[in-house]
C-alpha positions as CSV (number, residue, x, y, z in Angstrom):
1,M,-25.5,-18.7,-7.5
2,I,-23.6,-19.8,-11.0
3,N,-25.9,-17.1,-12.5
4,M,-25.0,-15.1,-9.9
5,K,-21.2,-15.5,-11.3
6,K,-21.6,-15.1,-14.5
7,I,-23.4,-11.5,-14.5
8,I,-20.4,-10.7,-12.4
9,L,-17.9,-11.9,-15.2
10,S,-20.4,-10.5,-17.7
11,L,-19.8,-7.1,-15.9
12,I,-15.5,-8.4,-15.4
13,L,-15.8,-8.2,-19.2
14,L,-17.4,-5.5,-19.9
15,L,-15.5,-2.9,-17.8
16,T,-12.3,-4.2,-19.4
17,L,-13.3,-3.8,-22.8
18,S,-15.0,-0.6,-22.2
19,G,-11.6,1.7,-22.1
20,C,-10.8,4.9,-20.6
21,W,-14.1,6.9,-19.8
22,N,-12.9,10.0,-18.8
23,Y,-9.6,11.4,-18.6
24,N,-8.5,14.6,-16.5
25,E,-5.0,15.7,-14.7
26,L,-3.7,13.3,-12.1
27,N,-2.6,16.5,-10.1
28,E,-6.9,17.2,-9.9
29,F,-6.8,13.6,-7.8
30,S,-6.3,12.3,-4.7
31,I,-3.8,9.3,-5.5
32,V,-4.9,6.2,-3.5
33,S,-1.9,3.8,-2.7
34,G,-4.1,1.3,-0.7
35,V,-7.5,0.3,0.6
36,A,-8.5,-1.4,4.2
37,I,-12.0,-3.0,4.9
38,D,-13.3,-2.7,8.4
39,K,-17.1,-3.3,10.3
40,S,-18.3,-0.5,12.0
41,G,-21.2,-2.0,14.0
42,D,-23.9,-2.6,10.6
43,E,-21.4,-0.3,8.5
44,Y,-19.0,-0.4,7.0
45,E,-15.9,1.4,7.4
46,I,-13.5,2.4,4.1
47,S,-10.2,3.6,4.2
48,V,-7.6,4.8,2.2
49,L,-4.1,5.3,1.8
50,I,-3.5,8.6,0.1
51,S,0.0,9.7,-1.4
52,N,0.9,12.7,-0.9
53,S,4.2,12.9,-2.9
54,P,3.9,15.1,-5.7
55,K,4.6,17.9,-3.7
56,S,7.4,16.6,-2.0
57,N,10.1,17.5,-5.3
58,S,8.2,21.2,-6.0
59,S,10.2,24.2,-4.1
60,D,7.2,25.3,-2.5
61,S,7.0,21.8,-0.6
62,N,6.8,21.6,3.1
63,S,9.3,19.2,4.8
64,S,7.1,18.9,7.8
65,E,4.3,17.4,5.1
66,S,3.5,13.6,5.7
67,Q,3.9,11.7,2.8
68,V,0.8,9.4,3.3
69,V,-3.0,10.3,4.9
70,V,-5.2,7.9,6.1
71,Y,-8.4,8.9,5.3
72,S,-12.0,7.0,6.9
73,G,-15.7,7.2,5.9
74,K,-18.5,5.3,7.0
75,G,-21.9,4.0,5.4
76,E,-23.6,1.0,4.9
77,S,-22.2,0.1,1.2
78,I,-18.6,0.4,0.5
79,F,-19.6,3.4,-2.5
80,S,-21.9,5.3,1.1
81,A,-18.4,5.1,3.4
82,L,-16.6,6.0,0.1
83,K,-18.7,9.4,-0.5
84,Q,-18.0,10.5,3.6
85,I,-14.4,10.6,2.4
86,G,-15.2,13.1,-0.6
87,L,-16.1,15.4,2.2
88,I,-12.5,15.7,4.0
89,S,-10.6,14.4,0.6
90,P,-9.7,17.5,-1.0
91,S,-10.1,16.7,-4.3
92,E,-11.4,13.1,-6.4
93,L,-10.1,9.8,-5.5
94,Y,-8.4,8.0,-8.0
95,F,-8.5,4.7,-7.8
96,G,-6.2,3.3,-11.1
97,S,-3.2,2.8,-8.9
98,F,-4.0,1.4,-6.0
99,S,-1.4,-1.9,-5.0
100,V,-2.8,-3.2,-1.6
101,L,-6.6,-3.8,-0.5
102,V,-6.6,-5.5,3.6
103,I,-9.8,-6.8,4.5
104,S,-10.5,-7.2,8.4
105,E,-10.8,-10.1,10.0
106,E,-14.3,-9.4,10.8
107,V,-15.4,-8.8,7.3
108,A,-14.4,-12.1,6.0
109,K,-16.1,-13.6,8.8
110,D,-19.1,-11.7,7.2
111,G,-18.8,-11.9,3.7
112,I,-16.6,-10.2,1.6
113,N,-18.8,-11.2,-2.1
114,N,-20.5,-7.6,-0.9
115,A,-16.9,-6.2,0.2
116,I,-15.2,-6.7,-3.2
117,D,-18.1,-6.2,-5.3
118,F,-17.8,-2.1,-5.4
119,F,-13.6,-3.0,-6.6
120,V,-15.3,-5.1,-9.7
121,R,-17.9,-3.0,-11.0
122,Y,-15.7,0.1,-10.5
123,P,-14.4,1.5,-14.2
124,S,-11.1,3.4,-12.5
125,A,-9.7,0.6,-10.0
126,R,-7.4,-2.0,-11.6
127,K,-7.8,-5.9,-10.3
128,N,-3.7,-6.7,-9.9
129,F,-3.8,-5.4,-6.5
130,Y,-3.0,-7.9,-3.7
131,V,-5.3,-8.5,-1.1
132,V,-4.1,-9.6,2.6
133,L,-6.6,-10.2,5.5
134,S,-5.9,-8.4,8.5
135,K,-5.4,-10.5,12.2
136,D,-5.8,-9.0,15.8
137,S,-6.2,-4.9,14.6
138,K,-8.5,-3.0,12.2
139,A,-7.3,-3.2,9.1
140,K,-7.1,0.6,8.1
141,D,-4.2,0.8,11.1
142,T,-2.1,-1.6,9.9
143,L,-2.1,1.4,6.4
144,K,-0.9,3.5,9.3
145,I,2.7,2.2,10.0
146,M,5.8,3.6,8.5
147,T,8.8,2.0,8.4
148,P,12.9,3.6,8.0
149,L,13.0,1.7,4.5
150,S,9.8,2.8,3.2
151,S,7.5,5.7,5.1
152,F,4.6,4.1,2.2
153,P,2.8,1.6,4.4
154,S,1.3,0.3,0.9
155,Q,4.5,-0.2,-0.8
156,Q,6.0,-1.9,2.1
157,I,2.7,-4.5,2.5
158,T,3.3,-5.2,-1.0
159,D,7.2,-5.4,-1.0
160,N,7.2,-7.8,1.6
161,V,4.1,-9.7,-0.2
162,K,6.4,-10.6,-3.0
163,T,9.8,-11.0,-1.5
164,T,8.0,-13.9,1.1
165,T,6.8,-15.2,-1.2
166,E,10.1,-15.6,-2.9
167,L,11.9,-17.2,0.0
168,Q,9.0,-18.0,2.3
169,G,6.9,-21.2,1.4
170,I,4.0,-20.4,3.9
171,I,3.2,-17.4,2.2
172,A,1.2,-17.2,-1.7
173,S,0.4,-14.0,-2.8
174,T,-3.1,-13.9,-3.9
175,N,-4.3,-10.4,-5.8
176,F,-7.6,-9.6,-7.1
177,N,-8.0,-11.4,-10.5
178,D,-6.8,-14.5,-8.4
179,L,-9.7,-14.0,-5.1
180,L,-12.3,-13.2,-8.8
181,S,-11.2,-16.5,-10.1
182,T,-11.6,-17.9,-7.4
183,I,-14.9,-17.1,-6.4
184,L,-15.8,-17.6,-9.3
185,S,-15.0,-21.0,-9.9
186,D,-17.0,-24.3,-9.2
187,G,-15.1,-26.8,-6.8
188,T,-12.2,-24.3,-5.1
189,E,-12.8,-22.1,-2.0
190,L,-10.8,-19.3,-0.8
191,S,-7.2,-18.9,1.0
192,I,-5.8,-15.9,1.9
193,N,-2.8,-14.8,4.2
194,C,-2.6,-12.4,6.9
195,I,-1.4,-9.6,8.1
196,K,-0.4,-8.9,11.3
197,I,0.9,-6.1,13.9
198,I,4.0,-5.9,15.7
199,G,3.8,-3.2,18.3
200,D,1.7,-0.3,19.1
201,V,-0.4,1.4,16.4
202,E,0.1,5.2,17.8
203,E,4.0,5.0,18.1
204,G,4.3,3.1,14.4
205,S,2.1,5.7,12.7
206,S,4.4,8.5,14.5
207,K,7.5,10.2,12.8
208,E,9.8,8.1,14.7
209,N,9.5,5.1,14.1
210,I,10.5,6.5,10.7
211,E,13.6,7.8,12.1
212,S,14.5,5.0,14.2
213,S,17.1,2.4,12.7
214,E,15.6,-0.2,15.2
215,P,11.8,0.2,15.0
216,K,9.5,-0.5,17.9
217,T,6.4,-0.8,15.5
218,Y,5.6,-3.0,11.9
219,T,3.6,-4.5,10.4
220,K,4.6,-8.7,9.2
221,L,2.6,-11.7,6.9
222,G,1.7,-14.6,8.5
223,N,-0.5,-17.4,7.9
224,L,-3.3,-18.7,5.9
225,G,-7.1,-17.8,6.5
226,I,-9.1,-20.3,4.6
227,F,-13.0,-19.8,3.4
228,K,-15.7,-21.6,2.8
229,E,-17.5,-19.6,0.0
230,D,-17.0,-16.4,0.7
231,K,-16.2,-16.7,4.4
232,L,-13.7,-16.8,7.0
233,V,-14.0,-19.9,8.5
234,D,-10.4,-20.6,10.6
235,W,-7.0,-19.9,10.3
236,A,-4.0,-22.3,9.5
237,N,-1.3,-22.1,11.7
238,R,2.2,-22.5,10.3
239,E,2.5,-25.9,9.3
240,E,-0.9,-26.4,7.8
241,S,0.2,-22.9,5.4
242,L,3.0,-24.9,4.5
243,G,1.1,-28.1,3.9
244,I,-1.7,-26.0,2.0
245,N,0.7,-23.9,-0.1
246,I,2.5,-27.5,-1.1
247,I,-0.6,-28.8,-2.8
248,K,-1.9,-25.7,-4.9
249,G,2.5,-25.7,-6.3
250,A,2.6,-22.1,-4.6
251,T,5.8,-22.9,-2.8
252,E,8.4,-21.1,-4.8
253,E,10.8,-21.9,-2.0
254,M,11.2,-24.3,1.2
255,F,13.3,-24.2,4.3
256,L,12.8,-27.5,6.4
257,D,14.4,-28.2,9.8
258,I,15.5,-32.0,9.8
259,E,16.0,-33.2,13.9
260,Y,18.9,-35.8,13.0
261,K,20.3,-37.6,16.1
262,D,21.5,-35.3,18.8
263,G,21.8,-32.3,15.8
264,Y,20.0,-30.5,12.6
265,V,20.5,-29.5,9.3
266,V,18.4,-26.9,6.7
267,I,17.4,-28.2,3.3
268,D,16.3,-25.2,1.4
269,S,14.3,-26.1,-2.0
270,T,14.2,-23.6,-5.1
271,S,13.0,-26.3,-7.3
272,F,9.8,-27.9,-5.3
273,S,6.4,-28.8,-7.4
274,S,3.1,-29.9,-7.2
275,D,1.7,-32.5,-9.6
276,V,-1.9,-33.2,-8.8
277,S,-4.7,-35.5,-10.6
278,V,-7.6,-36.9,-9.7
279,E,-9.2,-40.3,-10.7
280,L,-12.8,-41.7,-10.6
281,K,-13.2,-45.8,-10.5
282,N,-17.2,-47.5,-9.3
283,E,-18.3,-43.8,-8.6
284,E,-15.4,-43.6,-6.3
285,P,-13.1,-40.4,-6.6
286,K,-9.1,-40.4,-5.7
287,V,-7.0,-37.8,-5.6
288,N,-3.3,-38.4,-6.5
289,I,-0.5,-35.4,-5.0
290,G,2.7,-36.2,-6.9
291,L,5.7,-33.8,-4.8
292,S,9.1,-34.0,-5.7
293,G,11.6,-31.4,-6.3
294,E,15.8,-31.1,-5.5
295,A,16.9,-29.2,-2.4
296,R,20.6,-28.5,-0.5
297,I,21.9,-28.2,3.2
298,I,22.4,-25.0,4.0
299,E,22.9,-24.8,8.0
300,V,24.5,-27.8,10.1
301,E,24.1,-28.6,14.1
302,G,26.3,-31.1,15.5
303,D,28.4,-34.1,14.3
304,I,26.9,-34.8,11.3
305,D,28.7,-37.1,9.0
306,L,27.2,-35.7,5.9
307,K,30.0,-37.6,3.1
308,D,28.5,-40.4,4.5
309,S,25.6,-41.8,1.8
310,K,23.8,-43.4,4.2
311,V,23.4,-40.5,5.9
312,I,22.2,-38.4,3.3
313,E,20.1,-41.2,2.4
314,E,18.5,-40.9,6.4
315,I,18.1,-36.8,5.9
316,Q,16.3,-37.4,2.5
317,K,13.6,-39.8,3.9
318,K,13.1,-37.8,7.2
319,A,12.7,-35.0,5.1
320,N,10.4,-36.1,2.5
321,K,8.5,-37.8,5.5
322,K,7.9,-34.0,7.1
323,I,6.8,-32.7,3.6
324,K,4.3,-35.5,3.5
325,K,2.9,-35.0,7.6
326,R,2.9,-31.3,6.3
327,V,0.0,-32.1,3.2
328,E,-1.7,-34.2,5.9
329,E,-2.2,-31.8,8.3
330,A,-3.4,-29.6,5.2
331,M,-5.7,-31.4,4.6
332,D,-6.9,-32.5,7.6
333,L,-7.8,-28.7,8.3
334,A,-9.7,-28.6,5.2
335,I,-11.6,-32.3,5.9
336,K,-12.3,-30.8,9.8
337,N,-13.9,-27.1,8.5
338,K,-15.7,-28.9,5.2
339,T,-13.7,-27.0,2.9
340,D,-12.0,-27.9,-1.0
341,I,-9.5,-24.8,-0.6
342,F,-7.2,-26.9,-2.5
343,G,-9.5,-27.2,-6.4
344,F,-10.1,-30.6,-6.0
345,G,-13.5,-30.7,-6.9
346,Q,-12.8,-28.4,-10.0
347,M,-10.8,-31.2,-11.4
348,F,-13.2,-33.4,-10.7
349,Y,-15.4,-31.1,-13.2
350,Q,-12.7,-30.3,-16.1
351,K,-12.0,-34.2,-16.2
352,Y,-15.5,-35.9,-15.2
353,P,-18.1,-32.8,-15.1
354,K,-21.4,-35.2,-14.8
355,Y,-20.2,-36.9,-11.7
356,F,-18.8,-33.6,-10.6
357,N,-22.0,-32.3,-11.1
358,K,-24.4,-34.8,-9.4
359,E,-22.1,-34.4,-5.7
360,K,-21.7,-30.4,-6.0
361,E,-23.9,-29.8,-3.6
362,N,-22.0,-31.5,-0.9
363,W,-18.9,-31.3,-2.6
364,N,-17.5,-29.5,0.8
365,E,-19.6,-31.7,3.3
366,N,-18.2,-34.9,1.5
367,L,-14.3,-34.2,1.0
368,D,-14.0,-37.3,3.9
369,K,-14.5,-39.6,1.6
370,L,-12.3,-38.6,-1.4
371,K,-9.6,-41.3,-1.6
372,I,-6.5,-39.1,-0.3
373,N,-2.5,-40.7,-2.3
374,I,0.6,-38.7,-1.2
375,S,3.7,-39.0,-3.0
376,S,7.1,-37.5,-1.8
377,D,10.9,-37.3,-3.9
378,L,12.4,-34.4,-2.4
379,M,16.2,-35.0,-3.6
380,L,18.8,-33.6,-2.0
381,K,21.8,-31.9,-4.0
382,N,25.1,-29.9,-4.3
383,K,28.0,-31.4,-3.4
384,V,29.3,-28.3,-1.4
385,S,27.0,-29.3,0.7
386,S,28.7,-31.8,2.2
387,K,31.2,-30.7,3.5
388,N,31.4,-31.6,7.7
389,S,33.3,-28.2,9.2
390,L,34.6,-24.7,9.2
391,E,37.5,-25.9,8.5
392,E,36.6,-28.1,5.4
393,I,34.2,-24.6,3.8
394,N,36.8,-23.3,4.1
395,D,39.0,-24.9,2.4
């Protein structure tokens, strides 16, 4: 396993240093903007989203032409499936600028190492595209959904990943470099967000869906899929996904609903951080998770006296309790599935290599033996948010 990882890493370095193998005019290529990998029986089904935009500004362009087209091919390998697409596409496929790879749930459960091997080795395929998992639908169908705000489905997905990563704690972007780094590292496992189709695929790929102010079909990013080695083993729910990202320090912004008496408050944290450290005493492994940050109250429901410092302290206490609960739920999910999605093993390897090498073979199976200490110190700030009513805010 270790030798195989070294071989793959060496290939990546060689491809990075080799430069451009050949140059052709871009108009001689079919520009791939998105790729999907499904299974069809024992074969792979590969789908590519081709941009048709270069002709859109020409004087002889046809206004009825689609801006994108999806071609699919099947084969025992990714390469053979792409060769089938080559029999359909009017020109050679160019992978140098595609932005998203969608892997189906079925492929992920079988193992993604073989599925992504092509993109590691192929010289013109860039390595910084996003990776998402399709859930409850074929991966290729996600490349067909067009909306009024973006008639390029791949751009719709990548923009959604960027925005929700910044604004939602349950979403954490995974690009191909991140994925490779995790696969090649000992003591850490993958977690990747899913994408779901809401509505009917046929309607979502129609011209009417683009022209509608309220599209009937759209794609929506969802919770994390968690892996053991290279196989998808479970789906985290919303709360567990938030807990996973909190531990991994992947929450750029986090919202929490806090129940208080007969109402609730919503707090928003944009400066939340996670400090994870490991210790080894008498051969007993220990993980310390220190969480901290600042938050402000952005919404209030009910008669809650935010001018009372004791009330603020109580809300703050409830918020920290809820954060700790989310982290504990995430830990329970990882232990249940025996997979170190947090990279604790990698931390022990870096700090205590002899200990980790001794325990490495059974590391995932023995996650429940780790002693986990969790502390959360979220502070409510911002005096403006302590206003009690709309009348006071408007004064």
